[in-house]
C-alpha positions, 0 to 999 in steps of 0.5 A, spaced: 326 082 276 333 079 277 335 083 283 337 077 286 340 075 280 345 081 280 346 081 286 349 074 287 353 076 280 356 081 283 357 078 290 361 072 287 365 078 282 367 080 289 368 073 292 372 071 287 376 078 286 378 078 293 380 071 293 384 072 287 388 078 292 389 074 297 391 068 293 396 074 290 398 077 296 399 069 300 404 068 294 408 074 294 408 073 302 411 066 300 417 068 295 419 073 300 420 069 305 423 063 300 428 069 298 430 070 305 431 064 306 435 062 301 439 069 302 441 066 310 442 059 307 448 062 302 450 067 307 456 066 310 456 068 318 461 072 322 466 069 325 467 069 332 474 069 333 480 071 329 482 066 322 488 061 324 491 058 319 490 050 318 494 049 312 498 053 307 501 050 300 507 053 298 511 050 291 513 044 294 506 041 294 504 037 289 497 039 286 493 034 284 491 037 277 498 037 273 497 037 265 496 044 266 500 047 272 507 049 271 512 051 278 515 057 276 519 059 281 514 064 285 508 062 283 504 056 280 502 058 272 496 054 270 493 054 263 487 052 260 485 052 253 477 050 254 473 050 260 475 046 265 475 045 273 483 044 275 483 041 282 489 043 285 488 040 293 484 036 298 484 036 305 481 033 310 474 037 312 475 040 320 474 036 325 468 041 328 460 040 329 461 047 324 466 053 323 469 058 317 474 057 313 476 062 308 481 060 302 487 066 301 491 067 295 494 071 291 493 071 284 493 075 277 490 073 271 492 073 263 488 073 256 482 070 260 476 071 255 471 069 260 471 068 268 476 063 272 474 061 279 478 060 286 474 055 289 472 052 295 468 046 294 465 040 298 460 035 297 453 033 301 451 027 304 446 027 299 452 027 294 451 035 291 457 039 290 457 046 294 462 051 292 464 058 295 468 061 289 471 069 287 472 069 280 478 073 276 478 075 267 482 079 263 489 080 265 490 082 271 496 084 276 497 080 282 491 081 288 489 078 294 483 075 294 479 070 299 474 065 299 469 064 306 466 057 306 461 055 313 462 049 314 457 043 318 459 037 318 452 034 318 451 037 311 459 034 309 461 028 307 468 027 303 474 032 303 474 040 302 477 041 295 480 047 293 480 048 285 480 052 279 474 053 274 475 056 267 470 058 263 474 058 257 481 059 255 486 063 259 492 063 264 492 064 272 498 064 277 496 063 284 501 063 290 501 064 297 494 060 298 492 059 304 486 055 308 484 058 314 479 056 320 475 060 325 470 059 330 462 060 328 459 066 332 453 064 335 446 068 333 441 069 338 434 068 335 
């Protein structure tokens, strides 16, 4: 007697179930696409040619932040007792539309209970600061580090900054600090 009702109910339940499944599938596809786009956004492209040095920083150069930096005769010794950012140098942005920048240095650390980061920072047209970094922690000997950075003139305003960000107390030494530049290898899409 109520077959039509049972059939209608089954049809509605089936439609809801398939709609929910389709909704989940489209949501998963959207998230996957978003993750891929974010991954591409953060990825530094390949250089089209070898990096060329555009600036070498020596002990004769005076870091911007002075209160925690000591010239040891071989390196800068940077000591922090708390979370803070130590601005080392600012350089004018490259006079090209797009390029790769690389900040290279020799670093060592002592008594870092939380990481310290060598950063290459810029600011976009909306006023947001964006950066790339390499972290160091604990107590280490000298080692080479490199911070790659994808520079795009239309997305950047102001100078490029080189800084050390402490997440807690400790000591970092830096020497042989240099900034390099290379053209971006164009990808075919």
